[in-house]
N, C-alpha and C positions, 0 to 999 in steps of 0.2 A: 426201318421203322415198323414195329409190330402193330397189330390191330388195336391194341389198347392205346398206344401212343398216338395213332391216327385219330381215334375218336376224341381223345383229350384235346388234341390240337384243333380239330374241327369245331367242337362245341364252344370253344373260347372265342370263335369268330362270330360276331353279332350279325345275325341274318334274318331277324324277325321281319315277316312281310306285313303289309298294311292294306286292309280291305277297303279303306276309304280313299286310297291313292288312285289317281287316274293314269299313272305312268306304268310302263312295263320294262323291267320288272317293277313291282310296286315300291321297292326300296333299293336305292343305289348300293346300299351296304352289302347286298347279296353278291355283287361283283367281287367283293374282297375275297370271299371263299372261292368263287369261280376261278379267279386268277391263280390262287394257290393250287387248285385241282388241275388246271391246265399244266402248270409246271411239273407237278408230280406225275401226271400221265406221260409227259414227254420224257421224264427221267426213267420211267418204266419201259420206254421204247415205242410208245404210241405217238409217232411223229406228227400225225395230222391233228392232234389235240388242239382245240380252239374254243373260245367263247365268243358268241355273236352279240349283236347289239341288243338282243332281247334277254341276254343273260344265260342262254343255253350253252352248257359245256358238252361237247361231243368229241368222240375219238373212236378209232377202229383198230382192231387187231386182226391181222391176216391169219388165215388157218395154216396149220403146220402138218395137215394130213392131206393126202391126195384123194379127196372124195368130194363129190358134189353134194354139199350139205346146206340146209337152210341157215341163214344168218340169224344168230341169236342176239337179241337186244337185252341189255341190263340197265335199269334206270332207278335212280333215287332222287329225292328232292333236297335242295340246299336250304330252303327257308324253314324257320320254326314258327310255331303258332303264336299269333298275337294275343291268345287267351291268357298268357302269363309272361312275366318279364323274361326277356332273352338276352339282355345285355349284362356283362359282368359275370358270366357263368364260371363257377369255381368247382370243377370236377375233382373228385377224389375216389380212389378205389379202396374198398375195405373187404376183409374176409368176413363173411356173414356167419355168425355162430348162433343165430336165433334171437328172438325177442325184439326189443326196440332198438332203433338206430337213432342216435342223437345227431341230427343234421346240423343244428345250430344251437350251441350252448347259451349264447347271449340272449337269443330270442325264444329259447326253449321250444324249438321246432323238432318234432320227433316223427320218424317214420316207424309206424307200429304195425306188428303183425295182427293186432286186434282189428285195426282199421283196414288193413290190406292183407288178408289171409294168404294170398298167393306167395307171400314171403316165405311161408313155411315150406314151400317146394324148392327153395334155393339155398337152404342151409348148407354151409360148407363151400359155397361158391364165392367168387370174387365179384363184388357189385360195384359199379360206378354209380355214384350218387351226387347230388348237389349239396350246397350249403343251406338249402331250405328257403332261399330268397329268390331263386329263379327256377325256370324249368331247366332240364338237362340238355335237351335238344337231340336225344337219340332218335327222335322222330324228325327228320330221317337221316341224321348224320351218321347213325349206326349203319344204315343201309349203304351210305357212301363208303364208310370204312370197310365194310364187308366186300363190296365190289372191288375196291382198290386192292385189298389184300388177296382177293381171289385172282386178280390179274397178276399180282406179284408172284403168287404161288405157281400159276400156270407157266409164267415166263422163266422164273428161276429154276424150276424143276423140269422144264421142257416137257410138260404134259401134253397129250394130244388134245387138240381143240379145233373146232371149225372157225369160220369167220365170226367175229364178235363186234357188236356195236354198243358203245357205252354213252349214256347221257345222264347229266345231272341238271335238274330243272329248277327254276325259281317258282315261287308263288303257288305251290300246290295247296298250302294251308288256307289260302283265300279263294280257292276254286278256279284259279286261272293258269294252272301249271302248264297246260299244253295249248294255250290260246294261239300261240304263234309257232308251234312245233311243226317242223317239216318232216312228216313221216317218210315221204319218198326219198328225201336226201339222207335221212338217217340210215336207210337201207336194210333194216331188219325185216325178217319174215314173220318171226314170232318173238316175244319178249317176256321178261319178268320185271315187275317192280319189286325191289327189296324194301318193303315198307310196312311189313306186318309186325305183330307183337309177339305173342307167346311162342315158345319153342315148339316147332312142329307145324305151325300154321301154313297151309297152302290154300289160297282162296281164289275162286273164280266166279263168285256171285257178289253183288253189292247192291246197295239201295238204288232205286229209281228216285231221283231227287228233283224237287221243285222249290224255288224260293218264292216267298210271298211278301211283298212290301205294302204296308198299310199306311196311308197318309190321311190324317184327320185334321179338319179345320174347325176350331171351336169359336166361341164368342167370349171375349174377355171384357169384363166390366168390374168395377170396384165391388168387392164382396159385400160391402155394406148396403149396396143398392142393386144386388144381383138378382133378386126375385123376378122370375119370368123373363129374364134377359140372358143370364150367363148360360153358356153351353161349354162345359169343361172337357176339353179334348182328352185330358188324361183319364177322366172318368169314362168317356166313350171307349177308349182303348181297353180299359179294365173290363167294361161290359162285354166288349167283343171277345176278349180272351176267355171269359167265363162261359160264353156260348159254345166254345169248342169242346169236344169230348174229353172229359177229365181223365178217363182211363187210357187215353192215347197221348199221354205226355211221356217224355223219355224215361223219367224215373220209374214208370210203371210198365215198361215194355222190355222185351228180350227176344232172342231168336229171330224168327221171321215176322215179328210184330212191328208195324209201322208206328209213326208218331207225328204229332204237331209239336214243334219246339219254338217257343218264343225266345229268340236269341238276343234281341235288343229292344229296349223300350226307352224312348227319349222324348222330351217335350215339356210343355207347360200348358196353362189353361187355353191359350190361343191356338196352339198347334202341337201335334204329337205324331210320332212315327213309330211303327212297330215292324220289326223284321222277323219273319217266321221262316223256318225250314220245314218242309213236308217230306216225309220219307216213308217208303215201303218198297218191298222187293217186287211188287206187282204193279205194272204201269197203270192198269185199270183202277186199282185201289188208290193210287196217287191221284188219278183223275177225279175219283169220287171225293177225295179229301179236298181237292181244289174247289169242287162244287160246294162242299160244306162251308168252307170259309167265305166263298162268294155269296152263298145264301145268307150267312150271318151279316155280311156287309150290306147286302140288299135290304135286309130287315131293318137294320139301324138307319139306313138312309131314308127309308119310309117313315121311321119313327121320329127322326131329328131333322129331316131335310137332307139334301144331297151334300153331305159333309165328309164322306169317306171315299177315298180312291184306293182300289186294290190293283196291284200289278203282280201277275204271276209269270214266272220265267223258269223254264227247265234248266237245271244245272248239269246233270249227267244222267245216264241210263244204266240199268243193270247190265253188266258186261257178259252175263252167262250166255245169252243167245249167240254172241260172237265167239265165245271160247269153246262151246260144246262141240263144234266140228274138229277141235284140236285136243280132245280129251286124252289122246296118247301122250301129250306133253305132261298132263297132270299125273297120269299113270306112271310115267317115267320118274317124275319127281317123287312120288310116293315110294317107288322102289328104291331110289337113292336114300331117302330118309330111313327106310327100314334097314338098309344095309349099314347105315351109320348108327343104328340103335336108337333112332328117334321115332316116337309114335306120331304118325301123321294126324293132324287135326284139320279136317275139311269142313269148314263152317263158313257161312256168309260173312262178309265184311259189313258190320253195322256202321257204314260210312262209305267213303269213296277214296279212290287213289287216282293218280294220273292215268293208271291203266284202265280205269272205268271209261274215260273218254277216248283214250288211244284205241281201245278195242273197237269203238264205233267209228274211229277214223281209219280203220283198215289194218290195225296192228294188234292182233290178239295178245293181251297182256295180263295174265293172272299175277297173283301177289304172293311173295314169300315172307316168312318171319324174319325178324331181326333179333328177337329175344327181349326187347324193351318192354317195360311195363309202366303204367300210370302216366302215359303221355300227356302233354299240355299243362303240366303243373309242377310245383316244387317237390312233390313226392315221387317224381320219376326216377326210375333206376333201371339198370341193365346188367345182367350177369355176363361177364366177359366170356365165360365158357359157352354161353348160348350164342353169342356173336360168332365165336369160332366154329360152332356147329353149323351156323348159317353159311359161313364161308365154305365149310366142307361140303355142304349140300350143293352150293353153287358150282364149286369145282367138280364135284362128282357128276352133276347133271351135264356139265359141259363135256366131260370126258366120255360119258355114256353116249351122248349125241354124236360124238366124233368116232366112236368105235363100234357102235351097233351096226348090224348088217342092213 
């Protein structure tokens, strides 16, 4: 089974996670892919492959060189984002010759290089796309396919490698991917998540992340007799949102700029809830952002009475601090990319990965590209040749670690 066949197989397994669930994993359907992967790992010869009660798939490959080497971990996640439909994915591969791609004739859904200019960089390549009604799920099933094909390559070609630890995790997309992950039992000294996007990405910085939950209690009365009585919880939520810095919304930020993002707003006159995510690469700046939203809530509580409750919770931290002592790993990765003719792109992740939290749990875990683009939506695509490049980088990195002095 080649890398394309693997990805086609994986994306057709429905694994969307659910942020409102209280179970772990958040959806039992993630076990469907987990069991498939355990069987495939055993077929490759990783006899200890297993899935535990939390949905973690783990396996180990013993080294074939006589050297005392650090154990390298490779991780990707099985779930897909609840931001778009993930059931009934219909993948297909096309040779892209430029211009528009008609994803769905019946619904007139078009993937256009006018809307997505990065398409112009992949003319002449083979793209896996959707039918426009679901996401593809290359985030991060492409990472799984890349790791599995890297293992196949190492084993079938008997290439030199040290001890390897492999893990496929659930619930990354809802921020719980490593809630129950046993770093010590996994046994890796350093690791990579294969969960990036553009060809050449290697990332060791990410956001410092805080979630903010706002609960508003209004007063609901008949609108015909509402004067001096009604307090509309929806209106209070809108007023709160207007008090936050307009220029710090995601659509106006890039690079190292942070943002306030209103992710969900639900409710009625009587009660409303707003879910925000606060992001910046600097922990002090995120602390200041938390103070800004707290000050806005305090002001509205003085204005309307104690009607608003704010709950702030740290989600993950910038992994840079934990990876900087291991920059030789990043340098080695860059060298492999250059040898493969890939231009390294070292930029911060404007988001987070399982590696963000794993790094703070004692396992330094930077992130590598998969090649996928437009994640979390129906316009998602991935060039097969870029997936193959990612596999070549993973294999090359493993070989270099095994053979360097």
